[in-house]
C-alpha positions in Angstrom: 36.9 77.5 -39.8 34.6 78.9 -37.1 32.9 76.8 -34.5 29.6 77.4 -36.1 30.9 76.4 -39.6 32.5 73.2 -38.2 29.2 72.2 -36.5 27.3 72.9 -39.7 29.8 70.7 -41.7 29.5 68.0 -39.1 25.7 68.0 -39.2 25.7 67.8 -43.0 28.3 65.0 -42.9 26.1 63.0 -40.5 23.3 63.1 -43.1 25.6 62.0 -45.9 27.1 59.1 -44.1 24.1 58.2 -42.0 23.1 55.2 -44.2 26.5 53.6 -43.4 26.1 54.1 -39.7 22.5 52.8 -39.4 21.6 49.5 -37.8 20.4 47.2 -40.6 17.9 44.4 -40.4 20.9 42.0 -40.5 22.4 43.4 -37.3 21.3 42.3 -33.8 18.8 44.3 -31.9 17.4 43.4 -28.4 14.0 41.8 -28.2 11.2 44.3 -27.8 9.3 44.8 -24.6 5.6 44.2 -24.9 3.7 47.4 -25.8 6.6 48.9 -27.8 6.9 48.8 -31.6 9.2 50.4 -34.2 6.2 51.7 -36.1 4.0 52.6 -33.2 3.4 56.2 -34.5 4.0 55.6 -38.2 0.3 56.0 -39.0 -1.0 58.5 -36.5 2.0 60.8 -36.4 4.2 60.1 -39.5 6.0 63.5 -39.1 7.2 62.6 -35.5 10.8 61.7 -36.2 11.3 64.3 -38.9 10.0 67.0 -36.6 12.4 66.1 -33.9 15.5 65.7 -36.1 15.0 68.9 -38.0 14.5 70.9 -34.9 17.5 69.5 -33.1 19.7 70.0 -36.2 18.8 73.7 -36.0 19.4 73.8 -32.2 22.8 72.0 -32.3 24.0 74.4 -35.0 23.9 77.2 -32.4 24.3 75.2 -29.2 26.3 72.1 -29.7 26.6 71.3 -26.0 22.9 70.6 -25.5 23.3 67.4 -27.5 25.1 65.8 -24.5 22.5 67.4 -22.3 19.6 65.6 -24.1 21.5 62.3 -24.0 22.1 62.6 -20.3 18.4 63.3 -19.6 17.5 59.9 -21.3 20.1 58.1 -19.2 19.0 59.7 -16.0 15.4 59.0 -16.8 15.8 55.3 -17.6 18.0 54.4 -14.7 15.5 55.7 -12.1 12.2 53.8 -12.1 12.4 53.2 -15.9 12.1 55.2 -19.1 8.8 57.0 -18.1 9.7 60.6 -18.3 9.8 61.0 -14.6 13.0 63.1 -14.6 11.1 65.7 -16.6 8.6 66.3 -13.8 9.1 69.4 -11.7 8.8 69.0 -7.9 5.5 69.5 -6.2 4.1 70.4 -2.8 4.4 66.7 -1.9 8.2 66.8 -2.3 11.1 67.6 -4.5 11.3 65.9 -7.9 14.2 63.8 -9.4 15.7 67.0 -10.8 16.5 68.1 -7.2 18.8 65.0 -6.6 22.5 66.0 -6.7 23.4 63.9 -9.8 20.6 65.7 -11.7 21.5 69.2 -10.7 24.0 69.3 -13.6 21.4 68.3 -16.2 21.1 71.2 -18.6 17.9 73.2 -18.1 17.7 73.9 -21.8 17.4 70.2 -22.5 14.1 70.2 -20.6 12.9 73.3 -22.5 13.7 71.6 -25.8 11.8 68.4 -25.0 8.8 70.4 -24.0 9.0 72.6 -27.1 9.1 69.4 -29.2 6.1 68.1 -27.3 4.3 71.3 -28.2 5.1 71.0 -31.9 4.3 67.3 -32.1 1.0 67.6 -30.2 0.0 70.5 -32.5 0.6 68.4 -35.5 -0.7 65.0 -34.4 -2.7 65.5 -31.2 -1.7 64.5 -27.7 -0.7 61.0 -28.6 3.1 60.9 -28.3 4.5 60.6 -24.8 7.3 62.8 -23.4 9.2 59.6 -22.6 9.1 58.7 -26.4 10.2 62.2 -27.3 13.1 62.0 -24.8 14.3 58.6 -26.3 14.2 60.1 -29.8 16.1 63.2 -28.7 18.8 61.0 -27.3 19.1 59.0 -30.5 19.4 62.2 -32.6 21.9 63.7 -30.1 24.1 60.8 -31.0 23.4 60.8 -34.7 23.6 64.5 -35.4 27.0 64.7 -33.7 28.6 62.0 -35.8 27.4 58.7 -34.1 25.2 55.9 -35.4 21.6 56.2 -36.5 19.2 53.5 -35.2 15.5 52.8 -35.0 13.9 53.6 -31.6 11.0 51.4 -30.5 8.1 53.6 -29.4 4.9 53.3 -27.4 6.1 54.4 -23.9 3.7 56.3 -21.8 4.6 58.8 -19.2 4.7 57.9 -15.5 2.5 59.8 -13.0 5.0 59.8 -10.1 8.7 60.7 -9.7 11.3 59.0 -7.6 12.5 60.4 -4.3 15.9 62.0 -4.0 17.2 58.9 -2.1 15.8 56.6 -4.8 17.4 58.7 -7.5 20.8 58.6 -5.7 20.5 54.8 -5.3 19.8 54.1 -8.9 22.0 56.4 -10.8 25.6 55.1 -11.4 28.2 57.3 -9.7 31.1 58.8 -11.6 33.4 57.8 -8.8 32.5 54.2 -8.8 34.8 51.3 -9.7 33.9 48.6 -12.2 32.6 46.0 -9.8 30.1 48.5 -8.4 29.1 49.6 -11.9 28.6 46.0 -13.0 26.2 45.5 -10.1 24.4 48.8 -10.9 23.9 47.8 -14.5 22.9 44.2 -13.6 20.1 45.5 -11.5 18.7 47.0 -14.7 19.3 43.7 -16.6 22.2 45.3 -18.4 25.5 43.4 -18.9 29.2 44.5 -18.9 29.2 45.1 -22.7 26.2 47.5 -22.2 28.2 49.2 -19.4 31.2 49.8 -21.6 29.2 50.8 -24.7 26.9 53.2 -22.9 29.9 54.8 -21.1 30.9 55.7 -24.7 28.2 58.4 -24.4 31.0 60.4 -22.8 32.3 61.0 -26.3 30.5 64.3 -26.1 29.9 66.8 -23.3 31.8 68.5 -20.5 32.3 68.0 -16.8 33.1 70.4 -14.0 35.9 70.1 -11.5 33.9 68.7 -8.6 33.3 65.5 -10.6 37.0 64.6 -11.0 39.0 66.9 -8.7 39.3 64.0 -6.3 41.8 62.4 -8.8 44.0 65.4 -8.5 44.0 66.3 -4.8 45.4 65.7 -2.2 47.5 63.3 -4.3 47.2 62.6 -8.0 45.6 59.4 -9.2 48.5 57.2 -10.5 46.3 56.0 -13.4 46.2 59.6 -14.9 48.6 60.1 -17.8 51.0 62.8 -16.8 50.3 65.5 -19.4 46.6 64.9 -19.1 46.8 65.2 -15.4 48.8 68.5 -15.8 46.1 69.9 -18.0 43.4 69.0 -15.6 45.4 70.7 -12.8 45.4 73.9 -14.9 41.6 73.7 -15.3 41.2 73.0 -11.6 44.1 74.6 -9.7 42.5 73.9 -6.4 40.2 71.3 -5.0 37.4 73.9 -4.8 37.7 75.0 -8.5 34.7 75.1 -10.7 36.2 75.0 -14.2 35.0 72.8 -17.1 36.7 70.4 -19.4 35.7 68.1 -22.2 34.9 64.5 -21.4 36.8 63.5 -24.6 40.0 65.6 -25.1 40.7 64.2 -28.6 37.5 64.9 -30.5 35.2 66.8 -28.0 32.7 67.9 -30.7 32.3 64.6 -32.5 30.6 61.4 -31.4 33.1 58.7 -32.2 35.3 56.0 -30.5 38.1 58.3 -29.4 36.7 58.1 -25.8 38.0 54.6 -25.7 41.4 55.6 -27.2 41.6 58.0 -24.4 41.1 55.2 -21.8 43.8 53.1 -23.4 46.1 56.2 -23.1 45.1 56.8 -19.5 43.2 59.9 -20.4 39.8 59.0 -19.0 38.3 61.9 -17.0 36.2 60.2 -14.3 37.2 57.3 -12.0 34.3 55.3 -13.6 35.8 56.0 -17.1 39.4 55.1 -16.5 38.6 52.0 -14.4 36.9 50.5 -17.5 40.5 50.1 -18.9 42.2 49.4 -15.6 39.9 46.6 -14.7 40.7 43.3 -16.4 37.1 42.3 -16.9 36.1 45.4 -19.0 39.5 46.1 -20.5 39.2 43.8 -23.6 35.9 45.5 -24.5 37.5 48.9 -24.3 40.3 47.7 -26.5 37.9 46.3 -29.1 35.9 49.5 -29.2 39.1 51.6 -29.4 40.3 49.6 -32.4 36.9 49.4 -34.2 34.5 52.3 -34.3 32.0 50.4 -36.4 31.8 47.7 -33.7 31.4 50.3 -31.0 28.6 52.1 -33.0 26.7 48.8 -33.5 26.9 47.8 -29.9 26.1 51.3 -28.7 22.9 51.3 -30.8 22.0 47.9 -29.4 22.6 49.0 -25.8 20.7 52.3 -26.3 17.7 50.4 -27.5 18.0 48.0 -24.6 18.4 50.8 -22.1 15.4 52.6 -23.6 13.1 49.7 -22.6 14.0 49.5 -18.9 10.7 49.3 -16.9 8.7 51.1 -19.5 5.1 52.2 -18.9 2.9 51.1 -21.8 -0.7 50.2 -22.7 -3.2 51.8 -20.4 -0.7 52.6 -17.7 0.5 56.1 -17.1 -0.6 58.9 -19.3 0.4 61.0 -22.3 1.4 64.3 -20.6 0.2 67.5 -22.1 3.1 69.3 -20.3 6.3 67.2 -19.9 7.0 68.9 -16.6 3.7 68.3 -14.9 1.2 65.5 -14.5 -2.1 65.9 -16.4 -5.2 67.3 -14.7 -8.2 64.9 -14.7 -9.6 66.7 -17.7 -6.5 66.4 -19.8 -6.0 62.8 -18.8 -9.5 61.8 -20.0 -8.8 63.6 -23.3 -5.6 61.8 -24.0 -7.0 58.5 -22.8 -9.5 58.6 -25.6 -6.9 59.4 -28.2 -4.6 56.7 -27.0 -7.4 54.1 -27.2 -7.8 55.0 -30.8 -4.0 54.7 -31.2 -4.1 51.2 -29.7 -6.2 50.0 -32.6 -3.5 50.8 -35.1 -0.4 50.2 -33.1 1.7 47.2 -33.9 2.8 45.3 -30.8 
């Protein structure tokens, strides 16, 4: 079976089994932040979610890797001054944007192009009433679902921020792949996220690839003793020196399927990053890793919960911020006034 055929089969399968992977009303969801609603755009843009899902299904069929790219954009947006689409902003004469920070240099450029193209399609269909931040959150959900993970409802109503964080602020707020669990727990706690959120969201490494610089420190000058021998040998072949630039899958078992095998990898000492493997090495997080490794349904349910929760970090809502007419640039005064009128009309029908 060709790679293209496999991906097509996977996407079809995700449609067929999606109802079994969806969060139901009986399952726990985090309390909503004021200003967000599950039916925020159900009246004024009923085609919103269908537009995004159908377009991404087409994209992933030819470029599977961009699914992980879209998921990472949402993570990197929310952890730095909240889920306000600030990571989408290009730099300006006043300084470099968040994309210039070292952790964001590996974000896939095509992910930003896709988000902006979806903004074009949605605004043509519904008017400039859906924020880039909301589109980014929906893209992350569909990146998970269309690659085999759970479906879940995304609360909407975010507005786009009008500023971006500095490079230093971006570095301070984004968890580091070389961090140990105590540091990660503190990083997540600052965002009101707990240790189960930490482990569940780390499961986003079920898809995607990483380059040698992000894990070569575990190979040279001496090998990390927590690396399983054969796995370590394979990584050495990918990165024969400490200056290599090769790529490897984050999940060596099922790299093209979003599932719980990432946690099975950790149990078998085949986690790629220090921050991955330490989730199993550390006694505090190990029991959660083991539960997720043994129960994919449990992992999916908790992942959905934590994704919804993360997607509400310091959101901009109501009359704050703006609805960008270009995801990579702040509105001009004229475009801001136009969207403000539309949003005022939306406020009359939105459910809070």
